[in-house]
N, C-alpha and C positions, 0 to 999 in steps of 0.2 A: 448459534455461536455453541464452545463448546467447555470444558475446565480439563486445568494439566491433570493427568495421572498424579502429578506429587501432591495437589490440593484434594482430588476425590478420594485419595488412600490417606488422607493427614491424620484420620482419628480411628482407622481400620485397624491397629494392631491392639489399641485399647477396645473397641467396638467388637472386632470378630475375629480377633487372635491371627489376623492377617499378617505375614512373613514374608518381605519382602526377598527373595533367593537368587536373584538375576536380573541384569539390564537396568540396574541404577541409571547408569547414563542414559537411560530414555523416559526419565519421570516427567521430562518437559512434554513429552507427547499429549495429544488432546483427544480425551472422549465425548462421543456426542450420544453412546448409548449404551446399554449393556443386555448380551444377551446369552443365555442357557445355550450349549451347545456340544451333543454327544460325538456328531460323527461327523470326520473330516470332512465329507461330500456334502456339506451343507456351507461350507467358506467360502464355497464361490457366490452363493447368496448374500454374505455379508456387503454391505453397503460401504465399510472404512468406517474407521476410528470409533472401533465400537471397543467395551473390554467385555473377554468374553469368557465365561464360568463354565470347567466341566467336574460332574465327578469320575469319569470315566468309565461308562458302564459298559462302552463296546473296547474296552482298554484289550491288547494282545498283544500285550509286551513294549517292552523299552524301543524297538524300534519304531512301531505303531507309535507311541504317543510321540517320539524327535519329528517322524514324517506329520504329526495333526500340528504339532506346534510348529513346523515351516508352515504345512496349508494357513494359518490364521496368521502369519505374519504377512506371507503373499498377500494377504487379502485386504492389508493395511489395517487387524487387529492393534487397537491403541498397547493392553495391557491383556495378561493371561491369567487367571485364578484358578488352581486346581485344588479342589476339594477332597484333600487325603483321605483314605477310610479305609474300606472295606476292597475296593477296585483298585485305585492307585496309591499304596501305601508310601511307597517313597520317588523321588525325582531323580530319575538319572541322571547322571555326569555328562552326557550329550545332551541332552535337553538342557541343563544350566549356559552349558558352555556354548550352546548355539545362540540363547537368547542373551548372554553378556556379549559375545563378538557382535551379534545385530542391535544391540543396546534395545531391548525390545522386554517390559517388566514383566517378568515373572513371580504369583505371589501361591502362596499356598494359606488354606485356609484349613481349620480342624472338622473332621466330618461332623460332628455336633454341632456346627453352625449352620444354617438353612441359607442355603444359595438365595431364593428365593427374599429373604428380608435383608440380604447386602444389595441383590439387585433393583429392590424397591428403593431403598435407601439411596443409592448411588442416582436413580431415575428421575426420583426429587429435586436432589443438588441439581441436576444440568437442568432442570425443568428452572428451578428457581435461579437457578444463574444466569439462563436466558432470558426470561423474563425481565431481572433487574437490568443485563447490560442494554436491552431496548429499552428500558424503562431510562436509564442515562442515555442512552445515544437520543433520544425526544427531551431530554433536560436539555442536550447540547446544542439541541438544531433550535431550541429557543435560544439561546444566548445568542448564536450564531446568527439568524434571522434578526434578533432586533424585538422580540418577546417576553425574552425574559424577565423576571424580578429577582426581589433578594430572596425567596421563599424558593425560586429554581437554583440558585445558589446554594442556598440550607439542605435545600433535599441531595443534589450533589455531592457536597461536603457528608451528610449523613453516610452517602452509597460509597467514601472512601476518594472521590474526586477533590484532594483539598485546593483550597483558593492560590496557594503558595509554589504546587507543584509546577514543575516546567509542562509543555503540550506543545505537540508537532501536529501539522495535518499534513497531510500525503493526498491530493487530487489526482486519481487516474479517470483516463478516460479512452474509449474503445472508438476503433474506426468503423467496426461491424456496426452493419446498419440495427438502428434502435428497436425494440420489440421485438425482433425475429428470434426463435428458438435458440438460436448458433448464438446471440446477442445475452439472452440469460445464462446460458450454459456457463460463457468463459465470464460473466459478472460472478457468477458463483464460485468459477474456479480460482479468480482473482482473490475473491474475500476468503475462502477456506485457507487458500497458501498463505496469505499477508498472516491469517489469523493464528497460524502456526508456527510462521516465522517469530512473530511477535509476542506471541507468549512463551517463546525459550527464551525471551531477553528479560521479559514483566509481566506480572499477570493483567496489570491492567489495562486494557487496550478495548477501542470501541470501533468497530467500524458500519458505514450506513450508506446507503444511497439516495442520491436526490437528483431527480428527472433524469440525464442521461451518462451521471458522471459517481462513483465511488471514491468515497473519504475514507481516510484509514486514519486513526488518532491514535498518536503514542503519547503516553501517558508517563512522564518521570523518566526519560531518558534522559542520556548524556548525548552530548553531540558525535562520540564517537561510535555509540551504540546506534544513534540513525543511520550513521556512514554503514554501520556493521550489517545494519535490517535491510538498507535499498540495495546493497551490493548483495545478499541472497537474494533480496524479491526480485532482482532483475537479473539472476542468473537462474530462477526456479522459471518465469516466465521466458527465459531464452529456452531451455531445455525443453517445457512444452511445447514451444514453437507458439505461444501468446503476445512475445514483445514487439514482432513485428505491427503488431496492431493496436498498441499502446503507448499512450503519451504520459507522462508522470511529472506533476509537479510537485516540488519538496519544498514546503514552507519554513516559516524558524522556528527553533526551538525557543518558546517565549514564553517565563511564568508568568502565573496569573490569571484562573479563568476570566479576570472583566476585560481583558486583554485580546480575548480570544478573537472576537469577532474579524478585527482588524488583519488579523493571524490567518484567521481560515479565508478572508478576501486576497490575501497575498496569495496564497497555493490556489486559488483557483486561478486567479490573475496569470502565474508562473505556468499553470499547465495549458492556458489560454494561449499561453508565448510561445511555449515546447511546441505546440499544434502549428502554429504560424510557423516557425523554425525547423520543422519536422524533425524536432530532438524525441529522443524516446526518453529522455531523463534530461530534466532541468531544475537546479535549486535557487530557490529564493536568494539567500546569502552569496551568488554567484553570479547574480543579476547587473552588479555594480551601479552604473546611472539610471538604472530604467529602476531602479528602486525607488529613486526621487520621484519620479509621474507616477510610482503603483500610490505616494502618499499623498498626489492632487486627487481630492475626492468629487471635484469640479470636471463631469467629462465634458462639458462643453465647452467649458475653458481652451480644456486639448485642442478638443474640434477646430476650436475657433483658431488657436496656435498653428496645427496643421495646414488648414486655410489659409494663413497668410503664410507660412511657409513652403514645402512641397507640396503642397497640396496644389497651389499654382502651379508646378512642373506638371502632375499629374493631369489636371483641365488641359494644358496645353499640348499634350501627347494625344489626349482625348480627339482634341478640334484638327490636329494637325499628321498625326499618323506617326508621331517622331517616337524618340525614347530617352526623351531628358530626363526623368526619371530617374531611371535605370543609369544611365550616367552618372548622375553626379552623386546617387549611394556607390557606385563603383570609386567614382573621384574622393569622395571624405574616407572609402575603408582603405583607401590606399594614399591617404596620408598626404594627397595633391599633388603624386606625383604622376606628371605627365606620360612617362615613361611604361610605369605601373600601368597604369590605365590603359594606354596601347595596347601591352603585353596580356594583358585581363580580357579586354573586348577585342583586339583581334582588328584593330583600328587605327589609323596611319595620326600621329602624332600631329599632324594640321588638322586632322580631325577632329583631335582632343581640343586644341585650343576653338577651332569652329562652336564646337558645341558650347564651352566657356562663355564665349561671346554670346551665345544665344541666351544662357543659364540667366547671366549679366543682365540681358537685355529684357527676359519675362518675369525675372525677379525686383528690375530695377536698381538697381545694384551696380558701384561702381567698381569693388574690387572685391575677391576673396580675404578679405581678411581675417584674424584669429575668429573676431564675435563672430562673424556672416559664418565663417564655419560650424562655429558651436553651433549657432543657431537652426540652423541646416541638420546639423547633426541630431539635435533635439528633435527637432522635424520627421526624422525617419524612426527616429525609437517611439514618437510618439504614433504613426503612421502603423508600428506594428502591434500595438495595444487597442488601438481605434478604428483599421481597416476594417 
């Protein structure tokens, strides 16, 4: 977990006389560590999202510094700090323009400031922030899995996660085989991408992994900000060809820490429904009637309902090598139109009527009135959740 450049440098002007001279629009970039680098050749060894410091010991002119800056930017450096003094006395306009054009934060500090003091302070803050976010994620899990108490809530509030904030959970699952190196690489990419996008909107953000799924927690977001985040997240995963392996369930944006266990469960079930429907992104708020079924906590009741309705068709199909279950699902989706079902399933209208009579017999119903159709429709929704 990383810290935004804006937050890392919030006291840097006072404590280290740091001045931002370019790249102000990139202050929401994330910093994961710091390095002192004097040679552009070293840039290829950076992991990305570092804050790089230099005194310009190998400075060879304005063009050299511009190429050095470009190399750091290409290495996904988050910010560049130049210790101005005998080697680099002033920053060339070409470097300032490049940083502004690319939203690459560029700071200067006076020669009398020891870079090691500043890097040590930043590293301590990054570590402390990471520890705090890890602890907050653990406390959230205690609430979500039903083992939290009043002290848990107090600790979260003390860490800035107020009870009256709104919280939204996004459940992400991968089709990649669990436990493989590829799975871990994709999880790391997803978590890093989500954090980068989320913290551009709000500082408060948590993520954690439980079993095979990744959970993103958006804190204090408005509904439109959630849509903005999900849209950018979708595009980033698509750009790097990860989207085709991912299913995303977006929960409700709900206020109150005490309300989040059900909210979390809804995000998980929305994700499971996205997997069954083979959809990449599914929103809880758009599920319609299925939300009523989510609210029924008694899974045994749902299973009994399924067995008493469309489950009978499934059993009949297995015993008689037929397809009444699929036929009836299509019939309901076509709003009971024999012509529409005939065209969708490529069967004769007489066959449609024959199938309907078989379904009536298997389910022991006299005719398909509105109530019977509603019962079966709910049965198929339950099948999605419990099958």
